[in-house]
C-alpha positions in Angstrom: -12.7 -0.5 8.7 -12.5 3.2 8.0 -9.6 5.6 7.9 -9.5 9.4 7.6 -6.6 11.4 6.4 -6.1 15.1 6.1 -4.9 15.4 2.5 -5.4 13.1 -0.5 -1.8 13.7 -1.4 -0.8 11.8 1.7 -2.5 8.6 0.5 0.5 7.0 -1.3 2.6 7.4 1.9 -0.2 6.0 4.0 -0.5 3.1 1.6 3.2 2.3 1.9 3.2 2.5 5.6 0.2 0.1 5.9 1.8 -2.3 3.5 5.1 -2.2 5.4 3.2 -2.8 8.7 1.3 -5.9 7.3 3.9 -7.2 4.9 7.3 -6.1 6.2 9.4 -8.5 4.1 7.8 -7.8 0.7 10.1 -6.3 -1.9 9.0 -3.6 -4.4 8.9 -6.2 -7.2 6.7 -8.5 -5.2 4.4 -5.5 -4.4 4.1 -4.6 -8.1 3.2 -8.3 -9.0 0.6 -8.3 -6.2 -1.0 -5.1 -7.5 -1.1 -6.5 -11.0 -3.0 -9.5 -9.8 -5.6 -7.3 -8.2 -6.1 -5.1 -11.2 -6.6 -7.9 -13.7 
């Protein structure tokens, strides 16, 4: 899957929108824990 976007500065907002679309009930704390699991 590929995605194009006009400006790299838009990437955080795009990431939040995709996350909310796929995981609508995830809290911010749960999201932080999930990202920590991927980075370790």
